[in-house]
All heavy atoms as an XYZ file, in Angstrom:
912
protein
N       0.811     -1.197      0.010
C       0.021      0.007      0.021
C       0.877      1.237      0.000
O       1.876      1.309      0.706
C      -0.906     -0.050      1.251
C      -1.869      1.161      1.270
S      -2.984      1.075      2.704
C      -4.326      0.140      1.989
N       0.519      2.215     -0.796
C       1.266      3.472     -0.857
C       1.055      4.303      0.380
O      -0.061      4.370      0.872
C       0.828      4.253     -2.076
C       1.197      3.605     -3.431
C       2.699      3.644     -3.666
O       3.345      4.686     -3.420
O       3.223      2.628     -4.061
N       2.119      5.016      0.838
C       1.915      5.892      2.061
C       0.855      6.894      1.855
O       0.125      7.227      2.809
C       3.300      6.505      2.171
C       4.224      5.590      1.485
C       3.453      4.912      0.380
N       0.644      7.413      0.641
C      -0.366      8.461      0.452
C      -1.814      7.897      0.612
O      -2.734      8.626      0.824
C      -0.215      9.116     -0.911
C      -0.453      8.193     -2.085
C      -0.269      8.910     -3.407
C      -0.515      7.960     -4.529
N      -0.281      8.579     -5.790
N      -1.957      6.566      0.540
C      -3.242      5.951      0.692
C      -3.651      5.672      2.156
O      -4.746      5.216      2.429
C      -3.349      4.673     -0.109
C      -3.160      4.908     -1.619
O      -3.551      6.008     -2.091
O      -2.651      4.007     -2.313
N      -2.705      5.879      2.997
C      -2.942      5.572      4.444
C      -3.696      6.731      5.157
O      -3.571      7.903      4.702
C      -1.569      5.391      5.143
C      -0.745      4.196      4.734
C       0.623      4.286      5.437
C      -1.444      2.910      4.919
N      -4.391      6.400      6.217
C      -5.008      7.456      7.018
C      -3.934      8.188      7.776
O      -2.782      7.697      7.932
C      -6.041      6.849      7.955
O      -5.384      6.121      8.955
N      -4.312      9.308      8.388
C      -3.340     10.079      9.180
C      -2.849      9.272     10.357
O      -1.650      9.203     10.650
C      -3.942     11.421      9.675
C      -3.039     12.144     10.657
C      -4.239     12.371      8.500
N      -3.737      8.552     11.001
C      -3.420      7.709     12.127
C      -2.374      6.623     11.676
O      -1.426      6.349     12.396
C      -4.639      7.051     12.696
C      -4.424      6.279     13.920
C      -5.763      5.768     14.499
C      -5.480      4.928     15.761
N      -6.717      4.446     16.340
N      -2.595      6.032     10.551
C      -1.704      5.016     10.078
C      -0.337      5.614      9.692
O       0.720      5.014      9.942
C      -2.276      4.280      8.863
C      -3.486      3.415      9.177
C      -4.212      2.942      7.977
O      -4.368      3.632      7.011
N      -4.642      1.659      7.992
N      -0.346      6.815      9.105
C       0.889      7.503      8.733
C       1.692      7.844      9.972
O       2.935      7.672     10.001
C       0.597      8.807      7.974
C       0.081      8.538      6.550
C      -0.209      9.873      5.900
C      -0.793      9.683      4.505
N      -1.092     10.995      3.857
N       0.999      8.270     11.033
C       1.711      8.566     12.307
C       2.314      7.319     12.930
O       3.419      7.361     13.469
C       0.759      9.264     13.283
C       0.362     10.670     12.938
C      -0.746     11.152     13.812
C       1.564     11.567     13.054
N       1.606      6.227     12.785
C       2.152      4.911     13.294
C       3.456      4.601     12.552
O       4.397      4.165     13.161
C       1.125      3.831     13.153
C       1.551      2.546     13.712
C       0.496      1.462     13.610
C       1.044      0.169     14.201
N       0.151     -0.940     14.091
N       3.429      4.763     11.223
C       4.617      4.526     10.435
C       5.752      5.410     10.873
O       6.942      5.009     11.054
C       4.350      4.645      8.904
C       5.623      4.609      8.104
C       3.387      3.541      8.449
N       5.481      6.677     11.065
C       6.442      7.674     11.488
C       7.060      7.310     12.842
O       8.265      7.256     13.010
C       5.837      9.048     11.527
C       6.738     10.181     12.060
C       7.870     10.424     11.123
C       5.875     11.456     12.231
N       6.214      6.970     13.801
C       6.678      6.619     15.135
C       7.561      5.325     15.078
O       8.587      5.261     15.735
C       5.500      6.449     16.125
C       5.929      5.847     17.414
C       4.858      7.826     16.381
N       7.073      4.362     14.298
C       7.865      3.120     14.185
C       9.188      3.376     13.550
O      10.208      2.710     13.907
C       7.068      2.064     13.379
C       5.879      1.521     14.124
C       4.993      0.606     13.328
O       5.225      0.468     12.115
O       4.093      0.021     13.896
N       9.297      4.320     12.611
C      10.570      4.648     11.956
C      11.543      5.316     12.974
O      12.759      5.239     12.757
C      10.329      5.555     10.774
O      10.073      6.851     11.162
N      11.000      5.939     13.991
C      11.882      6.617     14.989
C      12.456      5.608     16.014
O      13.423      5.905     16.639
C      11.091      7.679     15.692
C      10.533      8.820     14.882
C       9.664      9.739     15.686
C      11.737      9.635     14.267
N      11.845      4.449     16.097
C      12.308      3.435     17.009
C      13.680      2.934     16.570
O      13.820      2.306     15.465
C      11.332      2.256     17.123
C      11.686      1.258     18.165
O      12.354      1.647     19.157
O      11.332      0.082     18.024
N      14.696      3.208     17.358
C      16.054      2.788     17.036
C      16.847      3.732     16.146
O      18.026      3.470     15.850
N      16.217      4.855     15.704
C      16.910      5.834     14.897
C      17.632      6.809     15.857
O      17.124      7.864     16.196
C      15.915      6.578     14.039
N      18.841      6.410     16.249
C      19.604      7.079     17.281
C      19.828      8.562     16.908
O      19.624      9.479     17.763
C      20.882      6.407     17.618
C      20.675      5.104     18.345
C      21.945      4.457     18.730
O      22.931      5.153     19.054
O      21.969      3.213     18.695
N      20.285      8.803     15.694
C      20.625     10.207     15.372
C      19.386     11.070     15.332
O      19.429     12.224     15.795
C      21.343     10.296     14.033
O      20.509      9.865     12.966
N      18.255     10.578     14.838
C      17.042     11.371     14.795
C      16.554     11.623     16.209
O      16.114     12.713     16.572
C      15.944     10.663     13.972
O      16.452     10.424     12.690
C      14.688     11.484     13.883
N      16.589     10.612     17.061
C      16.145     10.790     18.458
C      17.042     11.714     19.215
O      16.539     12.506     20.020
C      16.095      9.403     19.159
C      14.911      8.567     18.718
O      13.833      9.099     18.565
N      15.142      7.314     18.385
N      18.343     11.718     18.916
C      19.262     12.655     19.531
C      18.895     14.053     19.102
O      18.864     14.982     19.941
C      20.684     12.261     19.181
C      21.740     13.173     19.818
C      21.824     12.930     21.308
O      21.479     11.869     21.801
N      22.338     13.892     22.038
N      18.676     14.244     17.824
C      18.285     15.566     17.294
C      16.957     16.032     17.933
O      16.859     17.220     18.340
C      18.126     15.508     15.746
O      19.351     15.052     15.199
C      17.780     16.875     15.190
N      15.974     15.174     18.085
C      14.703     15.533     18.708
C      14.925     15.971     20.159
O      14.309     16.904     20.595
C      13.728     14.394     18.633
C      13.107     14.102     17.233
C      12.359     12.756     17.236
C      12.170     15.272     16.878
N      15.794     15.265     20.842
C      16.012     15.578     22.270
C      16.746     16.910     22.455
O      16.583     17.549     23.454
C      16.761     14.454     22.951
O      18.091     14.445     22.539
N      17.448     17.332     21.414
C      18.215     18.604     21.496
C      17.430     19.803     20.978
O      17.923     20.914     21.001
C      19.522     18.489     20.809
C      20.461     17.505     21.467
C      21.720     17.216     20.632
O      21.804     17.591     19.476
N      22.638     16.571     21.264
N      16.205     19.554     20.469
C      15.407     20.688     19.965
C      15.058     21.665     21.078
O      14.778     21.255     22.221
C      14.074     20.149     19.328
S      14.355     19.231     17.824
N      15.160     22.961     20.779
C      14.850     23.995     21.755
C      13.395     24.110     22.134
O      13.052     24.446     23.224
C      15.373     25.377     21.248
C      16.824     25.505     21.107
C      17.162     26.878     20.618
C      18.066     26.636     19.391
N      18.243     27.807     18.576
N      12.535     23.864     21.127
C      11.116     23.952     21.386
C      10.327     23.010     20.476
O      10.937     22.301     19.662
C      10.641     25.421     21.174
C      10.909     25.954     19.781
O      11.077     25.169     18.810
O      10.908     27.194     19.588
N       9.023     23.025     20.659
C       8.195     22.107     19.890
C       8.208     22.398     18.381
O       8.140     21.465     17.589
C       6.766     22.189     20.422
N       8.323     23.653     18.003
C       8.352     23.970     16.564
C       9.572     23.413     15.885
O       9.474     22.842     14.769
C       8.302     25.531     16.373
C       6.948     26.137     16.779
C       5.775     25.490     16.081
O       5.822     25.333     14.841
O       4.740     25.252     16.721
N      10.689     23.449     16.518
C      11.912     22.850     16.001
C      11.796     21.311     15.931
O      12.214     20.674     14.963
C      13.129     23.224     16.932
C      14.478     22.898     16.291
C      15.583     23.414     17.166
O      15.478     24.536     17.696
O      16.567     22.676     17.244
N      11.127     20.789     16.930
C      10.816     19.345     16.957
C       9.953     18.955     15.763
O      10.177     17.950     15.130
C      10.143     19.033     18.274
C      10.168     17.611     18.704
S       9.462     17.594     20.355
C       9.055     15.905     20.469
N       8.940     19.747     15.516
C       8.021     19.491     14.402
C       8.768     19.537     13.041
O       8.497     18.799     12.129
C       6.855     20.474     14.366
C       5.820     20.222     15.477
C       4.842     21.397     15.527
C       5.095     18.903     15.314
N       9.738     20.503     12.947
C      10.545     20.556     11.693
C      11.265     19.261     11.461
O      11.317     18.725     10.345
C      11.547     21.709     11.793
C      10.855     23.079     11.774
O       9.708     23.187     11.325
O      11.483     24.061     12.261
N      11.838     18.708     12.519
C      12.596     17.399     12.377
C      11.637     16.317     11.970
O      11.911     15.505     11.089
C      13.310     17.065     13.686
C      13.892     15.644     13.662
C      14.401     18.089     14.001
N      10.453     16.234     12.635
C       9.489     15.221     12.295
C       8.917     15.338     10.917
O       8.661     14.359     10.241
C       8.375     15.246     13.375
C       8.809     14.806     14.776
C       7.713     15.112     15.775
C       9.166     13.309     14.823
N       8.760     16.601     10.443
C       8.309     16.779      9.087
C       9.316     16.371      8.089
O       8.992     15.816      7.019
C       7.963     18.281      8.867
C       6.619     18.726      9.437
C       6.460     20.243      9.384
C       5.408     18.057      8.737
N      10.590     16.533      8.383
C      11.661     16.078      7.478
C      11.676     14.547      7.386
O      11.793     13.950      6.311
C      13.011     16.603      8.002
N      11.482     13.892      8.525
C      11.438     12.400      8.516
C      10.173     11.987      7.753
O      10.249     11.038      6.941
C      11.379     11.895      9.990
C      11.142     10.337      9.984
C      12.663     12.195     10.727
N       9.049     12.667      7.977
C       7.832     12.312      7.219
C       8.055     12.477      5.746
O       7.585     11.623      4.947
C       6.712     13.277      7.711
O       5.581     13.139      6.893
N       8.716     13.528      5.365
C       8.992     13.758      3.940
C       9.853     12.658      3.350
O       9.642     12.187      2.264
C       9.667     15.130      3.770
O       9.957     15.342      2.406
N      10.909     12.272      4.135
C      11.794     11.191      3.665
C      11.056      9.883      3.451
O      11.388      9.086      2.565
C      12.920     10.955      4.677
C      13.923     12.099      4.754
O      13.910     12.927      3.786
O      14.701     12.159      5.716
N      10.007      9.639      4.309
C       9.195      8.452      4.190
C       8.059      8.584      3.231
O       7.264      7.674      3.010
C       8.633      8.071      5.584
C       9.664      7.718      6.618
C       9.021      7.545      7.992
C      10.417      6.424      6.268
N       7.905      9.782      2.610
C       6.832     10.106      1.678
C       5.467      9.926      2.292
O       4.522      9.475      1.600
C       7.002      9.315      0.388
C       8.301      9.627     -0.350
C       8.454      8.762     -1.586
O       7.656      7.888     -1.849
O       9.467      9.006     -2.313
N       5.301     10.347      3.557
C       4.019     10.185      4.261
C       3.127     11.368      4.028
O       1.948     11.263      4.271
C       4.288      9.999      5.759
C       5.001      8.746      6.153
C       5.311      8.738      7.614
C       4.159      7.553      5.769
N       3.629     12.473      3.560
C       2.838     13.700      3.268
C       2.054     14.163      4.505
O       0.899     14.607      4.371
C       1.929     13.405      2.107
C       2.616     13.074      0.833
C       1.730     12.820     -0.354
O       0.462     12.839     -0.198
O       2.221     12.479     -1.458
N       2.633     14.042      5.680
C       2.012     14.592      6.879
C       2.228     16.089      6.921
O       3.245     16.619      6.477
C       2.579     13.968      8.113
C       2.178     12.536      8.391
C       3.077     11.861      9.409
C       0.707     12.451      8.822
N       1.225     16.786      7.457
C       1.363     18.290      7.572
C       1.718     18.605      9.054
O       1.577     17.780      9.951
C       0.084     19.005      7.221
O      -0.898     18.605      8.214
C      -0.374     18.655      5.833
N       2.170     19.813      9.258
C       2.456     20.298     10.644
C       1.174     20.202     11.523
O       1.258     19.788     12.671
C       2.913     21.790     10.559
C       3.368     22.336     11.883
C       3.993     23.702     11.667
N       5.240     23.655     11.002
C       6.429     23.509     11.617
N       6.466     23.426     12.913
N       7.536     23.510     10.941
N       0.056     20.479     10.918
C      -1.252     20.394     11.680
C      -1.560     18.935     12.013
O      -2.068     18.644     13.097
C      -2.391     20.989     10.919
C      -2.364     22.545     10.855
C      -2.297     23.121     12.279
O      -3.132     22.796     13.136
O      -1.415     23.961     12.534
N      -1.253     18.004     11.107
C      -1.470     16.557     11.409
C      -0.651     16.151     12.606
O      -1.156     15.409     13.510
C      -1.017     15.688     10.186
C      -1.948     15.831      9.048
O      -3.102     16.208      9.153
O      -1.431     15.512      7.907
N       0.574     16.669     12.712
C       1.445     16.320     13.805
C       0.987     16.965     15.099
O       1.011     16.350     16.147
C       2.891     16.717     13.519
C       3.546     16.023     12.289
C       4.926     16.601     12.059
C       3.639     14.546     12.526
N       0.555     18.223     14.989
C       0.117     18.970     16.198
C      -1.199     18.465     16.821
O      -1.379     18.596     18.000
C      -0.041     20.442     15.860
C       1.189     21.252     15.770
C       0.810     22.652     15.510
C       2.006     23.603     15.578
N       1.625     25.000     15.386
N      -2.048     17.870     16.001
C      -3.413     17.573     16.500
C      -3.609     16.097     16.822
O      -4.676     15.728     17.327
C      -4.432     17.966     15.424
C      -4.504     19.422     15.236
C      -5.469     19.803     14.127
N      -5.379     21.222     13.838
C      -6.405     21.997     13.788
N      -7.614     21.545     13.985
N      -6.259     23.295     13.557
N      -2.674     15.234     16.502
C      -2.870     13.772     16.702
C      -1.837     13.163     17.573
O      -0.671     13.455     17.465
C      -2.836     13.053     15.319
C      -4.010     13.509     14.428
O      -5.118     13.113     14.663
N      -3.695     14.327     13.453
N      -2.266     12.279     18.517
C      -1.340     11.581     19.360
C      -0.547     10.576     18.480
O      -1.054     10.179     17.478
C      -2.244     10.849     20.380
C      -3.572     10.794     19.771
C      -3.652     11.922     18.764
N       0.638     10.207     18.892
C       1.373     10.630     20.082
C       2.194     11.915     19.909
O       2.657     12.491     20.850
C       2.318      9.435     20.317
C       2.628      8.969     18.964
C       1.370      9.149     18.184
N       2.316     12.364     18.655
C       3.144     13.530     18.396
C       2.557     14.766     19.148
O       3.309     15.527     19.708
C       3.228     13.852     16.905
C       3.660     12.622     16.080
C       4.090     15.069     16.617
C       5.029     12.115     16.440
N       1.254     14.926     19.186
C       0.624     16.009     19.891
C       1.106     16.065     21.332
O       1.429     17.148     21.901
C      -0.926     15.820     19.823
C      -1.654     16.829     20.666
C      -3.053     16.370     20.965
N      -3.019     15.156     21.759
C      -4.018     14.287     21.843
N      -5.132     14.495     21.118
N      -3.922     13.244     22.629
N       1.171     14.883     21.943
C       1.613     14.772     23.342
C       3.088     15.078     23.497
O       3.458     15.692     24.476
C       1.246     13.418     23.911
C      -0.210     13.089     23.759
O      -1.060     14.002     23.762
O      -0.564     11.913     23.580
N       3.896     14.684     22.549
C       5.333     15.009     22.560
C       5.500     16.475     22.486
O       6.354     17.084     23.195
C       6.072     14.359     21.437
C       6.090     12.804     21.451
C       5.567     12.013     22.406
C       6.549     12.017     20.391
N       5.721     10.704     22.063
C       6.322     10.672     20.812
C       7.131     12.244     19.159
C       6.672      9.592     20.053
C       7.459     11.154     18.391
C       7.250      9.845     18.817
N       4.787     17.135     21.594
C       4.856     18.585     21.455
C       4.410     19.281     22.733
O       5.046     20.237     23.201
C       3.986     19.037     20.267
C       3.833     20.556     20.247
C       4.592     18.535     18.940
N       3.323     18.796     23.357
C       2.904     19.375     24.626
C       3.993     19.310     25.617
O       4.299     20.260     26.263
C       1.637     18.672     25.157
C       1.293     19.163     26.495
C       0.525     20.226     26.785
C       1.732     18.673     27.748
N       0.432     20.427     28.157
C       1.198     19.475     28.791
C       2.550     17.609     28.141
C       1.448     19.242     30.134
C       2.773     17.392     29.482
C       2.246     18.191     30.433
N       4.592     18.107     25.763
C       5.608     17.957     26.778
C       6.841     18.845     26.503
O       7.447     19.404     27.391
C       6.045     16.502     26.848
C       6.966     16.277     27.964
C       8.308     15.941     27.908
C       6.662     16.346     29.370
N       8.824     15.841     29.161
C       7.819     16.058     30.089
C       5.504     16.630     30.102
C       7.881     16.075     31.459
C       5.564     16.597     31.489
C       6.745     16.340     32.121
N       7.203     18.994     25.211
C       8.388     19.836     24.875
C       8.101     21.282     25.203
O       8.955     21.986     25.704
C       8.698     19.678     23.345
C      10.011     20.273     22.968
C      11.177     19.507     23.585
C      12.484     19.943     23.076
N      13.614     19.135     23.576
N       6.867     21.774     25.000
C       6.508     23.114     25.341
C       6.166     23.311     26.774
O       6.107     24.418     27.257
C       5.273     23.547     24.520
C       5.638     23.992     23.125
O       6.789     24.228     22.811
N       4.621     24.016     22.279
N       5.906     22.177     27.476
C       5.533     22.206     28.899
C       4.347     23.127     29.108
O       4.312     23.965     30.018
C       6.696     22.627     29.807
C       7.922     21.730     29.662
C       8.288     21.047     30.962
C       9.521     20.257     30.939
N      10.024     19.594     29.851
N       3.368     22.998     28.280
C       2.097     23.773     28.391
C       1.170     23.045     29.293
O       0.463     22.109     28.873
C       1.483     23.967     26.998
C       2.334     24.744     26.040
C       1.810     24.734     24.627
O       0.892     23.933     24.366
O       2.300     25.489     23.817
N       1.140     23.421     30.536
C       0.332     22.702     31.532
C      -1.139     22.906     31.251
O      -1.591     23.940     30.873
C       0.694     23.210     32.947
N      -1.901     21.870     31.539
C      -3.365     21.951     31.461
C      -3.892     22.615     32.705
O      -4.964     23.157     32.621
C      -3.938     20.540     31.322
C      -3.530     19.821     30.050
C      -4.204     18.423     30.014
C      -3.929     20.578     28.809
N      -3.165     22.528     33.805
C      -3.627     23.103     35.054
C      -2.455     23.739     35.761
O      -1.395     23.108     35.868
C      -4.192     21.976     35.987
C      -4.643     22.565     37.305
C      -5.384     21.287     35.299
N      -2.653     24.944     36.238
C      -1.640     25.621     37.052
C      -2.240     25.893     38.402
O      -3.390     26.370     38.496
C      -1.219     26.961     36.449
C      -0.219     26.800     35.344
O       0.574     25.874     35.320
N      -0.199     27.762     34.414
N      -1.506     25.643     39.440
C      -2.021     25.901     40.829
C      -1.025     26.740     41.607
O       0.208     26.566     41.482
C      -2.195     24.562     41.592
C      -3.234     23.580     41.017
C      -3.141     22.288     41.822
C      -4.597     24.206     41.144
N      -1.502     27.602     42.417
C      -0.688     28.324     43.340
C       0.526     29.037     42.777
O       0.423     30.056     42.117
N       1.707     28.429     43.006
C       2.956     29.058     42.658
C       3.244     28.887     41.138
O       4.381     29.166     40.708
C       4.089     28.454     43.462
C       4.203     26.937     43.243
O       3.479     26.372     42.446
O       5.091     26.351     43.890
N       2.287     28.484     40.360
C       2.376     28.331     38.936
C       3.321     27.208     38.532
O       3.823     27.210     37.402
C       2.724     29.608     38.212
C       1.590     30.667     38.450
C       1.746     31.874     37.531
O       2.415     31.782     36.510
O       1.193     32.874     37.893
N       3.621     26.266     39.396
C       4.312     25.091     38.977
C       3.436     24.318     38.056
O       2.218     24.204     38.254
C       4.710     24.205     40.166
C       5.785     24.789     40.971
O       6.622     25.524     40.476
N       5.786     24.466     42.273
N       4.011     23.676     37.025
C       3.230     22.965     36.059
C       2.645     21.743     36.670
O       3.309     20.986     37.433
C       4.097     22.562     34.872
C       4.694     23.745     34.088
C       5.552     23.220     32.958
C       3.620     24.641     33.586
N       1.370     21.484     36.452
C       0.727     20.286     36.913
C      -0.002     19.633     35.754
O      -0.589     20.279     34.921
C      -0.359     20.640     37.979
C       0.133     21.479     39.124
C       0.900     20.572     40.115
N       1.115     21.225     41.375
C       2.166     21.864     41.738
N       3.210     21.880     40.938
N       2.276     22.455     42.924
N       0.083     18.348     35.698
C      -0.611     17.593     34.666
C      -0.799     16.166     35.184
O       0.054     15.673     35.938
C       0.214     17.566     33.380
C      -0.400     16.848     32.241
C      -1.606     17.283     31.671
C       0.167     15.672     31.729
C      -2.222     16.618     30.669
C      -0.457     15.028     30.656
C      -1.610     15.479     30.141
O      -2.219     14.781     29.124
N      -1.852     15.504     34.783
C      -2.101     14.203     35.351
C      -1.008     13.189     35.058
O      -0.804     12.265     35.805
C      -3.450     13.661     34.895
C      -3.516     13.316     33.420
C      -4.925     12.935     33.073
O      -5.867     13.209     33.714
N      -5.059     12.256     31.918
N      -0.227     13.396     33.999
C       0.914     12.514     33.723
C       2.112     12.773     34.554
O       3.050     11.962     34.546
N       2.186     13.902     35.222
C       3.387     14.200     36.009
C       3.594     13.407     37.251
O       4.669     13.421     37.815
C       3.346     15.712     36.419
C       3.603     16.654     35.202
O       3.999     16.167     34.183
O       3.341     17.813     35.378
N       2.596     12.808     37.788
C       2.778     12.109     39.053
C       2.341     10.651     38.961
O       1.719     10.118     39.818
C       1.903     12.832     40.095
O       0.557     12.780     39.727
N       2.731     10.003     37.946
C       2.481      8.552     37.730
C       1.056      8.127     37.965
O       0.815      7.114     38.561
C       3.510      7.764     38.550
O       3.212      7.880     39.941
N       0.125      8.950     37.563
C      -1.286      8.569     37.644
C      -1.939      8.721     38.970
O      -3.101      8.435     39.114
N      -1.249      9.240     39.978
C      -1.862      9.352     41.290
C      -2.826     10.567     41.397
O      -3.720     10.588     42.147
C      -0.784      9.472     42.381
C      -0.042      8.216     42.580
C       0.985      8.349     43.685
C       1.790      7.074     43.846
N       2.841      7.164     44.819
N      -2.502     11.602     40.564
C      -3.376     12.774     40.547
C      -4.166     12.809     39.270
O      -3.629     12.570     38.198
C      -2.507     14.061     40.593
O      -1.679     14.004     41.761
C      -3.376     15.323     40.649
N      -5.434     13.043     39.365
C      -6.270     13.095     38.189
C      -7.195     14.302     38.317
O      -7.867     14.457     39.287
C      -7.083     11.831     38.063
C      -7.825     11.774     36.759
C      -8.508     10.484     36.591
N      -9.317     10.597     35.410
C      -9.458      9.682     34.536
N      -8.924      8.510     34.722
N     -10.225      9.861     33.458
N      -7.197     15.117     37.250
C      -7.964     16.347     37.295
C      -9.352     16.112     36.721
O      -9.657     16.465     35.641
C      -7.216     17.483     36.520
C      -5.875     17.658     37.101
C      -4.690     17.341     36.584
C      -5.631     18.314     38.403
N      -3.703     17.708     37.414
C      -4.241     18.303     38.509
C      -6.447     18.805     39.391
C      -3.618     18.790     39.681
C      -5.785     19.302     40.529
C      -4.434     19.304     40.645
N     -10.171     15.395     37.499
C     -11.547     15.162     37.093
C     -12.365     16.417     37.270
O     -11.961     17.350     37.910
C     -12.165     14.044     37.931
C     -11.484     12.717     37.691
O     -11.186     12.360     36.557
O     -11.271     12.054     38.702
N     -13.546     16.407     36.696
C     -14.380     17.605     36.719
C     -14.769     17.949     38.159
O     -14.907     19.101     38.534
C     -15.623     17.438     35.858
O     -16.382     16.335     36.297
N     -14.976     16.922     39.016
C     -15.304     17.204     40.401
C     -14.177     17.897     41.128
O     -14.392     18.737     41.967
C     -15.766     15.926     41.152
C     -14.631     15.002     41.413
C     -14.228     13.925     40.639
C     -13.730     15.023     42.510
N     -13.159     13.304     41.171
C     -12.848     13.930     42.373
C     -13.560     15.820     43.640
C     -11.806     13.669     43.249
C     -12.527     15.562     44.543
C     -11.655     14.483     44.342
N     -12.900     17.561     40.788
C     -11.774     18.196     41.387
C     -11.693     19.655     40.994
O     -11.482     20.536     41.837
C     -10.455     17.479     40.961
O     -10.571     16.120     41.180
C      -9.288     18.058     41.677
N     -11.899     19.930     39.719
C     -11.884     21.340     39.252
C     -13.017     22.120     39.895
O     -12.832     23.229     40.293
C     -11.926     21.369     37.713
C     -10.658     20.731     37.139
C     -12.143     22.781     37.232
C     -10.660     20.501     35.666
N     -14.183     21.499     40.010
C     -15.331     22.183     40.661
C     -14.984     22.519     42.097
O     -15.305     23.567     42.581
C     -16.551     21.313     40.613
O     -16.980     21.092     39.324
N     -14.317     21.576     42.762
C     -13.888     21.803     44.173
C     -12.914     22.978     44.245
O     -13.027     23.885     45.072
C     -13.291     20.534     44.748
C     -12.748     20.678     46.170
C     -13.849     21.047     47.160
C     -11.984     19.451     46.582
N     -11.946     23.016     43.319
C     -10.963     24.099     43.296
C     -11.631     25.437     43.057
O     -11.285     26.438     43.650
C      -9.909     23.849     42.249
C      -8.944     22.762     42.579
C      -8.172     22.125     41.614
C      -8.809     22.272     43.896
C      -7.290     21.132     41.887
C      -7.926     21.209     44.193
C      -7.155     20.660     43.190
N     -12.640     25.448     42.175
C     -13.339     26.685     41.912
C     -14.173     27.136     43.114
O     -14.182     28.307     43.451
C     -14.245     26.522     40.690
C     -13.513     26.494     39.374
C     -14.463     26.376     38.222
C     -13.719     26.363     36.889
N     -14.613     26.218     35.769
N     -14.770     26.172     43.813
C     -15.516     26.481     44.989
C     -14.603     27.062     46.105
O     -14.922     27.994     46.761
C     -16.217     25.190     45.490
C     -16.893     25.406     46.827
C     -18.124     26.039     46.944
C     -16.337     24.906     47.999
C     -18.746     26.233     48.121
C     -16.931     25.088     49.216
C     -18.186     25.764     49.309
N     -13.409     26.510     46.223
C     -12.469     26.963     47.242
C     -11.689     28.241     46.730
O     -10.869     28.809     47.467
C     -11.469     25.874     47.530
C     -12.070     24.623     48.236
C     -10.978     23.533     48.344
C     -12.675     25.011     49.602
N     -12.000     28.681     45.539
C     -11.381     29.835     44.907
C      -9.861     29.724     44.823
O      -9.125     30.680     44.990
C     -11.787     31.100     45.663
C     -13.278     31.329     45.578
C     -13.705     32.611     46.241
C     -15.180     32.651     46.066
N     -15.810     33.668     46.820
N      -9.426     28.507     44.472
C      -7.948     28.349     44.258
C      -7.676     27.968     42.775
O      -6.573     27.735     42.357
C      -7.322     27.257     45.177
C      -8.017     25.925     44.971
C      -7.358     27.706     46.609
C      -7.405     24.783     45.743
N      -8.783     27.995     41.970
C      -8.614     27.737     40.529
C      -8.474     29.046     39.832
O      -9.186     29.995     40.058
C      -9.890     27.041     40.083
C      -9.859     26.681     38.620
C     -10.417     27.389     37.580
C      -9.218     25.559     38.012
N     -10.181     26.773     36.397
C      -9.443     25.624     36.614
C      -8.452     24.516     38.494
C      -8.916     24.709     35.730
C      -7.953     23.576     37.605
C      -8.205     23.679     36.234
N      -7.529     29.087     38.879
C      -7.334     30.305     38.107
C      -8.125     30.333     36.857
O      -8.247     29.434     36.158
C      -5.842     30.454     37.779
C      -5.031     30.730     38.940
C      -3.641     30.945     38.586
N      -2.902     31.236     39.793
C      -1.842     31.947     39.773
N      -1.299     32.388     38.710
N      -1.205     32.211     40.910
C-alpha cells in the first residue's frame, strides 16, 4: 500500500515506528529548543518516508501532539505558585476530574 493511501493515524504509526532505534534522529529531537523545532525534524522524517504529513497533522494527533505538549511544557492546570501540573506528571496518582476542578473553583484556588 502506498503511504499516500494511508489514514493520518496510520501514517503517524509508520512515522513513530521509523523513529524506534533511529539514534541520530532521536538525539536531534531531544536537543530541539522547542516544539516547533521538533516538528521541523518530524516533518523532514515524514517527507523522507513520503508520508505527506502536515504540521497540523502532527500537532493535532497523538502521540506527536503529546510530545509537542511535553516539549513546550504547556500545563493543562496551574495551581498556586504556577508550577506545572498535569495528570501524567505524578505517575497517575493525581487526576484532574471535573469534580476536582469544581472543588478548586468552590475553594477559589482555581485560576
